[in-house]
C-alpha positions in Angstrom: 0.0 -0.1 0.0 1.1 3.5 -0.8 1.9 6.0 2.1 -0.7 8.6 2.5 0.0 12.2 3.1 -2.3 15.0 4.6 -2.1 18.4 2.9 -1.2 20.9 5.7 -0.9 24.1 3.4 -2.7 25.1 0.4 -1.1 24.9 -3.0 -2.5 26.4 -6.1 -1.0 24.9 -9.4 1.2 27.2 -11.1 0.2 26.1 -14.8 -3.0 24.7 -16.2 -1.3 22.5 -18.7 1.0 19.5 -18.5 4.3 19.3 -20.1 4.5 15.6 -21.0 7.9 13.7 -22.2 8.8 10.4 -22.9 12.3 8.7 -22.2 14.8 9.9 -25.0 12.7 13.0 -25.7 15.2 16.2 -26.2 14.4 19.6 -24.9 16.1 23.0 -24.8 17.3 23.9 -21.3 17.5 27.4 -20.1 17.8 28.8 -16.5 17.9 26.9 -13.4 15.1 28.1 -10.7 16.7 30.3 -8.1 14.0 29.3 -5.4 14.1 25.6 -6.2 17.7 24.5 -7.2 17.8 21.6 -9.5 14.7 22.5 -11.4 15.4 23.8 -15.1 13.1 25.8 -17.4 12.9 23.5 -20.5 11.1 24.1 -23.9 10.0 20.9 -26.1 10.1 20.8 -29.8 6.4 22.2 -30.0 7.4 25.3 -27.8 5.8 24.1 -24.8 7.8 25.2 -21.5 7.8 23.9 -18.0 10.0 23.4 -15.0 11.7 19.9 -15.2 13.8 18.5 -12.3 17.3 17.5 -13.1 16.7 14.0 -11.9 14.7 13.3 -15.1 17.2 14.9 -17.5 20.8 14.3 -18.8 21.8 17.8 -19.2 24.6 18.6 -21.8 25.0 22.4 -22.5 21.7 23.8 -23.6 20.0 20.5 -24.2 18.5 17.9 -22.0 17.4 14.4 -22.7 14.9 12.7 -20.6 16.1 9.6 -18.7 12.6 8.6 -17.7 8.9 9.7 -18.5 7.9 13.1 -17.1 4.6 14.8 -16.6 4.6 18.3 -15.1 1.0 18.5 -13.9 0.4 20.0 -10.7 -2.4 19.5 -8.1 -4.2 22.3 -6.4 -4.8 21.2 -2.9 -6.2 22.4 0.3 -5.5 21.5 4.1 -6.9 18.3 4.9 -6.7 16.9 1.5 -5.3 13.4 1.4 -2.8 12.2 -1.4 -1.1 9.0 -2.2 2.7 9.2 -2.4 4.3 8.1 -5.8 7.9 9.6 -5.3 9.6 12.8 -5.0 12.2 15.0 -6.8 14.0 17.9 -5.3 11.4 19.0 -2.7 8.2 18.1 -4.8 6.2 15.0 -4.3 4.5 12.9 -7.2 1.1 11.8 -5.9 -2.5 10.7 -6.7 -5.4 12.8 -5.3 -8.6 11.5 -4.0 -9.9 11.2 -7.7 -6.9 9.0 -8.5 -5.4 12.0 -10.7 -1.6 12.2 -11.1 0.1 15.4 -10.1 2.9 17.2 -8.1 2.9 19.3 -5.0 5.6 20.8 -2.9 6.7 18.1 -0.3 6.8 20.5 2.5 2.9 21.3 2.1 2.0 17.8 3.4 2.8 15.2 6.3 2.7 11.6 6.2 -0.2 10.1 8.2 
């Protein structure tokens, strides 16, 4: 059984779209996030942009190649919401919400139950 977390602080998703990549996809890599080191602003071949954790990329200069699938979708959550833990990367948790929808939330905004 997956670990459950209770949301302790509201989080509003930053973007209303998902940046989706498959292993082997190549993106243009620009700046690193000042507030969350290890997250890079990337653009795919279609011009879609999003933050991507360096754990999912092999970065060479201004290009990155995905070493695993990636989906950038974030959850908007409120205190008391319960999420199922799927994994984490550089301060963010991949999880399922109560509707079994996949997304990311900041790890510090939830506590294990």
